[in-house]
VEXKE-902800 format. One record per atom (N, C-alpha, C): residue in three letters; x, y, z. Coordinates in steps of 0.02 Angstrom, whole numbers, plus 50000, padded with zeros to 5 digits. Layout:
// residues N
ALAXYZ;...
END
This chain:
// residues 392
MET564855598156301;MET564215596756331;MET563685601156268;SER563425598856241;SER563155604556179;SER562585610956218;GLU562495615756176;GLU562045621256223;GLU561575620356230;LEU561355613956176;LEU560635612856219;LEU560485610956264;ARG560845607056291;ARG560845601556349;ARG561175606356419;ARG561695610856402;ARG561865615556439;ARG561265622456477;GLN560895623456409;GLN560265627256427;GLN559815621856466;LEU559845616356455;LEU559205614856493;LEU559565611356561;LEU560165610756582;LEU560365610156655;LEU560225615356685;GLY560195623156665;GLY559815628656692;GLY559205628256713;TYR558825621956692;TYR558055624256691;TYR557915617756721;ALA558405613256735;ALA558365606556789;ALA557995609856860;ASP558085611756888;ASP557625611656952;ASP556925613856941;HIS556665618356882;HIS555955617356877;HIS555675611356850;MET556265608956822;MET555895603856803;MET555795596456848;THR556445597256904;THR556215593156969;THR555525595457014;GLN555625601156997;GLN554885603557047;GLN554295600457004;LEU554165600956935;LEU553755600456875;LEU553725591156908;ARG554045588656905;ARG554205579856908;ARG553695578556992;ARG554315581857015;ARG553855580857101;ARG553045585257113;THR552855590357092;THR552165590757085;THR551925584457041;PHE551745581957008;PHE551495577056968;PHE551635572257001;HIS552155569157026;HIS552215565057076;HIS551735564257152;GLU551585568957169;GLU551145571757223;GLU550395568057189;HIS550115571457132;HIS549615572357105;HIS549575564757073;PRO549585558757052;PRO549565553557009;PRO548755552657001;GLU548595551756940;GLU547735548456915;GLU547875540656896;ARG547455537256890;ARG547635532656863;ARG547215535056793;GLY547235529756745;GLY547185530256690;GLY546495532856661;LEU546285536556611;LEU545705541256612;LEU545245542956671;GLU545875544956707;GLU545395548856754;GLU546125554456778;GLU546555555556723;GLU546915562956736;GLU546655569156732;TYR546075572156754;TYR545875577556743;TYR546225582856771;TRP546685582356831;TRP547045586556874;TRP547785585656835;THR548045581456825;THR548705581256765;THR548505583856707;ALA547935583056671;ALA547855588256586;ALA547815594656629;GLY547525595956665;GLY547645604256690;GLY548205607556708;ALA548435605056741;ALA549055606656771;ALA549695607056694;ILE549695601156657;ILE549965601256594;ILE549625609256562;GLU549145608756550;GLU548975614556508;GLU549025620556562;SER548965622156600;SER549375628756671;SER550195629956625;GLU550445623856639;GLU551195623856609;GLU551405625856544;LEU551045623556490;LEU550895625756439;LEU550845633356403;ASP550285634956459;ASP550025643456463;ASP550755647456465;GLU550925646956540;GLU551555649256557;GLU551885649356495;LEU552125643556466;LEU552725644856409;LEU552535646856334;GLY551875648856336;GLY551505651656272;GLY551235648056215;ILE551425642356238;ILE551245634956169;ILE550355634756167;GLU550285634156107;GLU549545633856108;GLU549385624556100;HIS548755621056135;HIS548465617456155;HIS547905616056156;ARG547615609256161;ARG547045607456144;ARG546835600256205;ARG546325599956206;ARG546195594656219;ARG546035587056163;VAL546425582356183;VAL546245576356147;VAL545895569756182;GLY545345568056158;GLY544675563656215;GLY544665569056292;ALA544555565456328;ALA544385568756422;ALA544975572056426;THR545575567756433;THR546185569156493;THR546865571456420;GLY546645569356388;GLY547505569056329;GLY547575575356317;VAL548145579156303;VAL548425586656285;VAL548855585456236;LEU548655589756159;LEU549205591356128;LEU549445599256127;GLY550095600256135;GLY550365606456128;GLY550665605056045;THR550755613856033;THR550905613755933;THR551415618555965;ILE552135619855951;ILE552695622455929;ILE552745625255839;ARG552645631755810;ARG552775630855752;ARG553465635655738;GLY553825632255707;GLY554415635255690;GLY554225643055630;ALA554815645755614;ALA554755651555580;ALA554665651955506;ASN554225645855470;ASN554215643555414;ASN553925636455410;GLU553545636955362;GLU553065630455352;GLU553585625155337;GLY553375617455350;GLY553835613255338;GLY553585606255373;PRO553865602655397;PRO553675594655409;PRO553465594455474;THR553135589255501;THR552785590155568;THR553175582055608;VAL553445585955662;VAL553735578555701;VAL553085578455789;ALA553275574655794;ALA552885572155867;ALA553425567655913;LEU553215573655975;LEU553375570356039;LEU552835568856080;ARG553015561956126;ARG552535558156151;ARG552805556256229;ALA552415560456280;ALA552425558656355;ALA551835555056371;ASP551825548756411;ASP551055545456450;ASP551225548956516;ILE550765550356536;ILE550345554656589;ILE549965551356654;ASP549965545556641;ASP549685541456711;ASP549895537456751;GLY549665535956803;GLY549815532956869;GLY549565525356871;LEU549545522056924;LEU549695517356940;LEU549245516056981;PRO548765510557017;PRO548505508257051;PRO548965502557120;VAL549345509157130;VAL549915506157188;VAL550065508857249;GLN550175507857307;GLN550135510657352;GLN550985514057365;GLU551165520557373;GLU551645523057363;GLU551945520357439;LEU552675518857443;LEU552955516657500;LEU553565519457521;ASN553725524257474;ASN554335529457480;ASN554225534257539;ASP554585536557579;ASP554475542857624;ASP554905549357617;VAL554475550857565;VAL554985556857547;VAL554545564557534;PRO554865569257531;PRO554245574257531;PRO553695573957477;TYR553845573557417;TYR553335573057359;TYR553045565557355;ARG552985564157421;ARG552625555857398;ARG551755557857383;SER551515553657356;SER550755553257330;SER550405554157377;LEU549885559257352;LEU549505561957426;LEU548885558357400;ASN548805554157333;ASN548195550957321;ASN548265545057356;ASP548065540957404;ASP547945536057423;ASP547715529157376;GLY548565524457355;GLY548285519057327;GLY548335520057254;VAL548545525857244;VAL548945527457168;VAL549435531357167;MET549925528457118;MET550705530057137;MET551195530957047;HIS551335535957047;HIS551675537756987;HIS552335530156988;ALA552175525656983;ALA552725521357009;ALA553085518756943;CYS552775522756864;CYS553405519656829;CYS553715523456785;GLY553705531556820;GLY554225534656793;GLY553665541256738;HIS552945538756741;HIS552785546456698;HIS552655552756709;ASP552855553256762;ASP552885559456798;ASP553475564156771;SER554005560056756;SER554545561656748;SER554765563156650;HIS554035558156609;HIS554045560456542;HIS553725564756549;ILE553385568756589;ILE552865573856573;ILE553285579956591;ALA553955579456630;ALA554245585956670;ALA554735585356591;ALA555045580356570;ALA555595581956506;ALA555085584156474;LEU554615582356445;LEU554305585756395;LEU554275591656389;LEU553885592856454;LEU553685600956456;LEU554475604456460;GLY555065601256493;GLY555645606456487;GLY556015606756408;ALA555995600756349;ALA555925601356310;ALA555645606556269;ALA555035609156277;ALA554675612856248;ALA554755618856253;TRP555185618956331;TRP555365626556336;TRP555835627756294;ALA556135623756297;ALA557055624656249;ALA556815624556192;LEU556235621756138;LEU556175621556089;LEU555785629456083;MET555125633556118;MET555045639356101;MET555635644456113;SER556255641956127;SER556775647156123;SER557155646156048;ARG556775643656028;ARG557275639655963;ARG556675640455904;ARG556065644355897;ARG555545642855860;ARG556105647055769;GLN556305652755781;GLN556525655055721;GLN557145652255705;ASP557235646055733;ASP557975642155690;ASP557735636455662;PHE556975635055664;PHE556685628555630;PHE556355629355578;ALA555975625355526;ALA555215626655483;ALA554955621055507;GLY554435620555519;GLY554205614055525;GLY553495614955607;GLU553385610455596;GLU552725607655675;GLU553045604655706;ILE553275606455782;ILE553295599855848;ILE552745598955885;ARG552355594055872;ARG551725592355914;ARG552015587855970;LEU551745589656025;LEU551825587156105;LEU551165584156111;ILE551395576156125;ILE550725573356143;ILE550835571456214;PHE550305573956255;PHE550285569156329;PHE549845565656325;GLN550035558656325;GLN549265553656306;GLN549245550856391;PRO548505551256396;PRO548555546656450;PRO548395539156441;ALA548245536056500;ALA547875530556503;ALA548175523456477;GLU548985523956476;GLU549365522356417;GLU549585513756459;GLU549415513756539;GLU549615509056590;GLU548945500956575;ILE548385505156526;ILE547835502856518;ILE547585500156460;GLY548175503656403;GLY548205500456333;GLY547635506556301;ARG547505512656332;ARG547145518756298;ARG547515522556294;GLY547105527656255;GLY547265535456251;GLY547655536156176;ALA547965531456158;ALA548405535756111;ALA548035533756044;GLU547395528856039;GLU546965528355984;GLU546375535755969;ASP546595538756031;ASP546075546856032;ASP546675551855975;PHE547375551456000;PHE547615556355957;PHE547665553555887;VAL547625544155881;VAL547385544455795;VAL547045546255779;ALA546375544055792;ALA545735547655791;ALA545945554255771;ALA545995559355801;ALA546105564955793;ALA546345567655739;GLY546925562555716;GLY547425563455660;GLY547805568655678;VAL548165567155733;VAL548685571755751;VAL549345569155705;LEU549395562755687;LEU549855559155661;LEU549805558955586;SER549425562755558;SER549135560855505;SER549635566155448;ASP549985571155458;ASP550555571955425;ASP551065571755458;ALA551285567155507;ALA551815569655536;ALA552415564555508;VAL553135565555495;VAL553475561955481;VAL554015559755526;ARG553725560355591;ARG554285554755634;ARG553765556155708;VAL553835551855748;VAL553745551555819;VAL554415548155879;LEU554395553655927;LEU554705548555965;LEU554495546656035;GLY554505542556063;GLY554215540156137;GLY554925538756183;LEU555035540256233;LEU555185542156294;LEU555145536856340;HIS555695533156388;HIS555175529756433;HIS555695531356497;ALA555765530156545;ALA556225532256599;ALA556485523056634;ALA556915520856637;ALA557115514756656;ALA557645514856707;SER557355511456748;SER557835510956828;SER558285506056818;ASP558425500756763;ASP558865498056762;ASP559635501056723;LEU559535504556707;LEU560025509256646;LEU560165515956712;PRO560955516456700;PRO561225522956752;PRO560975528756702;THR561095532056746;THR560855540756713;THR561335542156679;GLY561355544656636;GLY561835546156565;GLY561765541756531;THR561325536156536;THR561245531456488;THR560745533356436;ILE560945532356372;ILE559965532656324;ILE559925523956304;GLY559745521556304;GLY559575511156284;GLY559165512856215;ILE559325510556173;ILE558995509956112;ILE558955501356089;SER558275499156065;SER558465493056058;SER558075491155994;ARG558595488855924;ARG558345488255865;ARG557795483655853;GLY557345484355828;GLY556935477855797;GLY556235478255852;VAL556115473755873;VAL555585472455912;VAL555685473355967;SER555525478056011;SER555865481056054;SER555225480556131;LEU554585479056130;LEU554125478656158;LEU553735473356137;ALA553365470456176;ALA552965464156161;ALA552455469656138;ALA551985462556099;ALA551105464756077;ALA550765461356162;VAL550395462656198;VAL549885461856233;VAL549335462656227;ASP548935453956237;ASP548225455656245;ASP547945451556300;LEU547525452756316;LEU547145451756415;LEU546455445056376;PHE546585440456419;PHE546085435356408;PHE545615433456469;ASP544985432956458;ASP544555431256523;ASP544135423956517;ILE544295421556574;ILE543965412556549;ILE543465410856588;ASP542855411056573;ASP542265410556622;ASP542085402656623;ILE542105398656664;ILE542035393856657;ILE541225390956694;GLN540975387556657;GLN540135386956694;GLN540265377456729;GLY539985375756754;GLY540275369656794;GLY539615366656798;LYS539335363956866;LYS538765361156883;LYS538865359956957;GLY538625364657004;GLY538465362957078;GLY538345356857117;ALA538745355357178;ALA538585348357209;ALA538735350057277;HIS538645344257315;HIS538855343357374;HIS539415340757379;VAL540115345557403;VAL540645339957413;VAL540795331657417;SER540405330957447;SER540215322957473;SER540075319457411;ARG539805322057365;ARG539635318257319;ARG539875321357234;PRO540495322757248;PRO540625327857172;PRO540395324057101;HIS540235318357112;HIS540085314057041;HIS539405317657007;LEU539085321357049;LEU538575322457022;LEU538335331156992;GLY539485331457000;GLY539405339056969;GLY539705340756946;ALA539865346156925;ALA540605345756873;ALA541205352856904;ASP541505351556926;ASP541905356156986;ASP542255360456953;ALA542055366156928;ALA542285373156909;ALA542975375156904;LEU543035374757004;LEU543705375856999;LEU544385371457000;TYR543975366056978;TYR544565359957003;TYR544735360656902;VAL544215361856854;VAL544335362956804;VAL544695369956786;ALA544815373256817;ALA545045380456818;ALA545765378956830;SER545735374356871;SER546745373656911;SER546875368856839;GLN546725366856807;GLN546855362556780;GLN547135366056692;ILE546575370156701;ILE546705376056640;ILE547475380256641;VAL547415384356704;VAL548105386456727;VAL548545382056723;VAL548555375356741;VAL549235370656729;VAL549205369056655;GLY548705367756628;GLY548815365356535;GLY549105373356487;LEU548895378956520;LEU549165385356486;LEU550055386956479;GLN550225383756529;GLN550775384456525;GLN551265379856460;ALA550815373256446;ALA551075370456384;ALA551185372956320;ALA550595380956329;ALA550805384556263;ALA551315387556271;VAL551685388156314;VAL552395391456307;VAL553035383556309;SER552875378656327;SER553425374756379;SER553415368556315;ARG552705367056284;ARG552825362956242;ARG552605365956149;LEU552025369756162;LEU551905372156101;LEU552215378856069;SER552505378756079;SER552985385256041;SER553795384756059;ASP553945389655995;ASP554755387055982;ASP555325389356047;PRO555735385656090;PRO556075390456142;PRO556205396256144;ARG556665395856072;ARG557015400656057;ARG556635409356038;VAL555885409656044;VAL555655416456036;VAL555265416956089;PRO555375419756123;PRO555225422256188;PRO554225426056185;TYR554015421456250;TYR553085420056233;TYR553025421156331;VAL552465423156341;VAL552475421456414;VAL551435421756405;VAL551085416256423;VAL550665418356459;VAL550575418356532;GLY550355423456564;GLY550365423756620;GLY549655423956646;ILE549475420956699;ILE548875421956735;ILE548815428156797;GLY548375429056787;GLY548375436356846;GLY547895433456902;THR547245430956892;THR546745428756945;THR546325421856913;LEU546185419956982;LEU545785414056980;LEU545325414257032;SER544675413257028;SER544225415957087;SER543625409157062;ALA543445407057113;ALA542905401657106;ALA542715401157181;GLY541945397557174;GLY541665396357243;GLY541475401257297;THR540975397657327;THR540675401257373;THR540775400157460;THR540815392357460;THR540815390957528;THR541155384157542;TYR541465382557587;TYR541825375857586;TYR541725370157584;ASN541025367557571;ASN540725362957555;ASN540295362457526;ALA540505366957449;ALA540075366257411;ALA540565364657353;VAL540245360357284;VAL540745360257220;VAL540515366357187;PRO541245371257166;PRO541105375957135;PRO540815376857068;GLU540235382257072;GLU539725379057003;GLU539845384056937;THR540405388556952;THR540785393556896;THR541615394656931;ALA541795398956872;ALA542635399656892;ALA542735403356856;HIS543035409156876;HIS543235415056825;HIS544195416156837;ILE544395412356771;ILE545255414956751;ILE545475422156734;SER545875427556727;SER546005432256690;SER546705431456710;GLY546965433956619;GLY547675432856619;GLY548005436756539;THR548515435556554;THR548785441956479;THR549205437256430;THR549405437956367;THR549905434756323;THR550445442056309;ARG550835437856289;ARG551305445256275;ARG551785440956223;THR551825445456160;THR552365438256096;THR552365444056055;LEU552775442556019;LEU553355447655974;LEU553055447855905;SER552645444155873;SER552545444655797;SER551825442855801;ALA551485445955740;ALA550655443755721;ALA550735436755731;GLU551035431955697;GLU550945424455670;GLU550965420955764;GLN551425424455810;GLN551555421555871;GLN550795424055912;ARG550545430055886;ARG549885432855934;ARG549625427955903;ALA549345426955826;ALA548795422855831;ALA548585417055861;ARG549385414255853;ARG549495405655875;ARG549365407755953;ALA549505410756000;ALA549275412256066;ALA548655410756080;ARG548395417856048;ARG547605415756054;ARG547075408556035;ALA547485405256001;ALA547135400055979;ALA547295395456020;ASP548155395456048;ASP548175390156114;ASP547945389156152;VAL547705397256189;VAL547355398756259;VAL546735397756248;THR546385397356187;THR545805397356175;THR545725388956169;ARG545995384956146;ARG545845378456139;ARG545905374056171;ILE546605376856219;ILE546655372356290;ILE546125372556334;SER546025379456340;SER545425380756396;SER544735376756371;LYS544495376556323;LYS543825372756293;LYS543995365856306;LEU544595362856296;LEU544495356056292;LEU544635353556380;CYS545085357056409;CYS545015355456487;CYS544315356156507;ALA543815360756493;ALA543375360656522;ALA543075355456495;GLU542915354456441;GLU542535347356412;GLU542645339956454;ALA543405338556445;ALA543655334956483;ALA543185331856539;TYR543015338456577;TYR542545337256641;TYR542105340656639;GLY541825337656605;GLY540835340056598;GLY540815347556622;ALA541305351556598;ALA540875359456611;ALA541105363356538;ARG541065367756520;ARG541235372356464;ARG541615379656483;ALA542035380356454;ALA542515387656456;ALA542345390456401;GLU542075398556416;GLU542275402656363;GLU542575409156382;VAL543015407756326;VAL543605413656316;VAL543435420156275;THR543725424056306;THR543505433256290;THR544115436656278;TRP544295439856233;TRP545015442756228;TRP544805450256210;THR545595454556251;THR545415461056276;THR546195462356216;ASP546075468456157;ASP546885469556115;ASP546845474556175;ILE547635475156178;ILE548045480656201;ILE548475485356170;THR549065482156142;THR549315485356103;THR549715479156057;PRO549765481155993;PRO550455478055934;PRO550905477555986;ALA551725473955958;ALA552065475355963;ALA552675484655952;VAL552975484655987;VAL553525491855981;VAL553785488155934;VAL554135492555884;VAL554435490255833;VAL554945495355809;ASN555665496955830;ASN556055501155818;ASN556385499455736;PRO556275503155657;PRO556715502855629;PRO557285503955636;ALA557835500155616;ALA558615502255618;ALA558845509555587;GLU558435511355539;GLU558735518755517;GLU558475523855561;LEU557915521855635;LEU557535525855662;LEU558095527755709;CYS558335518955740;CYS558715520455786;CYS559455523455775;ALA559545522755714;ALA560395526255703;ALA560045534755704;GLU559475535955687;GLU559445544155690;GLU559475546055762;VAL559025542855793;VAL558985544555881;VAL559685543055914;ALA560165540155896;ALA560625538155935;ALA561225545155897;GLU561105547955844;GLU561515552555823;GLU561415558555846;SER560665560555864;SER560535565155915;SER560715565255973;ALA560545559056027;ALA560995560556073;ALA561675561156080;ASN562085557556025;ASN562695558056016;ASN563095565756012;ARG562495569056011;ARG562495577455985;ARG562575580956054;LEU562215579356105;LEU562025583156167;LEU562755583256203;GLY563125577356203;GLY563755578156218;GLY563655574256299;GLY564345570156292;GLY564315565856374;GLY563765563656391;ILE563635561156358;ILE562965554156361;ILE563145547656326;ARG563055540956373;ARG563145533856339;ARG562515531656294;VAL562665530556258;VAL562075527056206;VAL562515521656205;VAL561935516156210;VAL561895507156204;VAL561435506456168;THR561565503256130;THR561065499256063;THR561265493756055;GLY560555490256041;GLY560645481456039;GLY560115480056028;GLU559745474356022;GLU559135470256010;GLU558905466056058;SER558975468956113;SER558745465756181;SER557905468356171;VAL557675463956213;VAL556555463256181;VAL556455463556261;SER555945468156266;SER555535465756348;SER554985464656322;LEU554545459756374;LEU553955456156352;LEU553395460456398;GLY553645468056418;GLY553145472356439;GLY552875475856368;GLY552145480556399;GLY552065481156319;GLY552045491356326;ASP551945493656272;ASP551765501756275;ASP551275503756217;ASN550895504856229;ASN550355506356124;ASN550675509956128;PHE551175515256119;PHE551575519656068;PHE551495514856005;ALA551365509355995;ALA551505504555952;ALA551085509355901;GLU550385509455929;GLU549855512955885;GLU549925517555858;LEU550505523055878;LEU550875528455857;LEU551135525655796;GLN551605521155807;GLN552085518255753;GLN551645515955702;GLU551055514655708;GLU550675510655643;GLU550555518055586;GLN550415524355626;GLN550525528955565;GLN550905532155548;VAL551555532455616;VAL552005535555562;VAL552655533755588;PRO553155534655538;PRO553965530155568;PRO554115533255640;GLY554275528455677;GLY554145530955737;GLY554935526555783;VAL554995528655855;VAL555685525255894;VAL555305527155955;TYR555615520755996;TYR555365520556053;TYR555985521056104;VAL556175524856146;VAL556975524156175;VAL556855522756264;TYR557555522756289;TYR557495521656363;TYR558045526656386;LEU557655529056436;LEU557935534556482;LEU558265530956545;GLY559015532656549;GLY559315529056628;GLY558925534056678;THR558685531556718;THR558535534656780;THR558765532456863;GLY559395527756841;GLY559525525156899;GLY560195527056924;ASP560185527756974;ASP560925530957013;ASP561245523757051;PRO561845522357050;PRO562105516357079;PRO562165519157150;ASN562285524757155;ASN562305525957230;ASN561605527757255;ARG560945527657243;ARG560575528657275;ARG560035521757253;PRO560205517157294;PRO559655509657278;PRO558945511457260;GLU558695517157294;GLU558025516957288;GLU558035519157216;THR558505523657179;THR558065524257117;THR558215518457063;GLN558525512057098;GLN558565506157032;GLN557865501457060;ASN557565502757093;ASN556945499057103;ASN556685498257045;SER556325489557047;SER555795490756992;SER555135495856970;HIS555325495156924;HIS554405499456902;HIS553995494756928;HIS553465498656938;HIS552635496056967;HIS552855492657031;ASN553395496157071;ASN553495494557136;ASN553255500957184;GLY552925499657223;GLY552915505457284;GLY553485510357301;ASN554025506857309;ASN554695508957314;ASN555015511557267;PHE554695511857187;PHE555045514857137;PHE555235523757149;ASP555795525457116;ASP555805534057117;ASP556235533257052;ILE556565537457048;ILE557195539357003;ILE557655543257023;ASP558245544456979;ASP558655551556987;ASP558465555156940;GLU558355562556975;GLU557985568056951;GLU558565571556899;ALA559225569956909;ALA559795572556858;ALA559385568256797;ALA559305564156793;ALA559075561656711;ALA558505568556678;LEU557965571056710;LEU557615576956681;LEU557995580756627;PRO558435582856637;PRO558675586856583;PRO558895583556526;ILE559315576756518;ILE559565572256471;ILE558875571956422;GLY558425569456437;GLY557765566156436;GLY557515573256405;ALA557475579256425;ALA557025584656387;ALA557665586256321;ALA558295587556333;ALA558675588456279;ALA558595584756231;LEU558575575456239;LEU558545570556194;LEU557945572356147;TYR557465574656169;TYR556575575356147;TYR556915581856103;ALA557075586256132;ALA557125591656084;ALA557585592956042;GLN557995589756024;GLN558625586855974;GLN558575581955944;TYR558025578455967;TYR557765572655885;TYR557305577455858;ALA556925582155874;ALA556405584555837;ALA556785588555812;LEU557245592955828;LEU557725597255781;LEU557935595355702;ASP558175589755758;ASP558775584555709;ASP558115582255639;ALA557635578555679;ALA557075576055625;ALA556955582355571;LEU556765587655586;LEU556525591055538;LEU556845595855492;ALA557565594055533;ALA558055599455470;ALA558315592555429;GLY558345584855444;GLY558395579255410;GLY557965578955348;VAL557135579955372;VAL556725577255298;VAL556675584455248;ALA556885590255292;ALA556885598155258;ALA557315595855204;ARG557975594655227;ARG558615593255162;ARG558175587755109;
END
């Protein structure tokens, strides 16, 4: 076990307390005012200069003994509109909001890394920027750090995410496309109202919507290469006001998950075309509105090798590498568009504690807090290695 990892094991109790405090006070995206203030207070305690980026983002800066390159470390900080079901002393105090994706652990791990890095300022040249990003779950926040120029002179950026399906003590690294591009769509259908006994006098927007939902599945099963993962997911369908009237309007919302720019454009075209043609076939109209959330997260092979080397230097950590793809998304990809970056998974599942293996975005989600010093050590080790590697 490396000296850095041993040092952070000694800080584990404090990181656990930090994580539990943030877990008790989750806030939805762009509403993380308490969270940002608590992060700033901890940075003050550590003697780390900081500033706000946007309304609820926080940027901390650690400068080494001499001038040199810049490396950025990113943790997302927002909670989710999920009701916590765990019966634990640190359960959410904010009804209907929960840290159900592990972002509380990301905050604690990055603050732990900051503590360790502050004690090593005389050992490195350059600058380490700590990005505490809000609103990842709604595809926001990253753009504020980009616009503020936080990454304009950086040489590397590392993102880390808790993974309940990996055992504690494991770091997962996926080469190439790691997470999908995410887009949202809203389909507004305009039909014509009528009495249900005389449907031929109307244009049933609800029926049209149902045909669109069915038809959109063909975009995946019949219009795309089955060897390439691709999702068209429907989240909501609403229509009608009473039991005996043909609905005049309907609304569908959903998402696409794609792995390349070409596939992303094709998905948009397919969803739009199928929606409009289905509506036209039954005498209605459909308008499709798209919202960009994030491009795909792509991990360059050489950066995967770098972070694997950093993990191995810590000692006692299992590094799993491969080319697995998740159709989840993360706008860490927007940071990767500015600077070479790599996104890794921190195992947080304890095989002996089923509650730590629950799915993310679940009211019973929890983590094995023994993973916190591992995540902190990886953040810190990668930053030091990246600075030293570029300096050479």
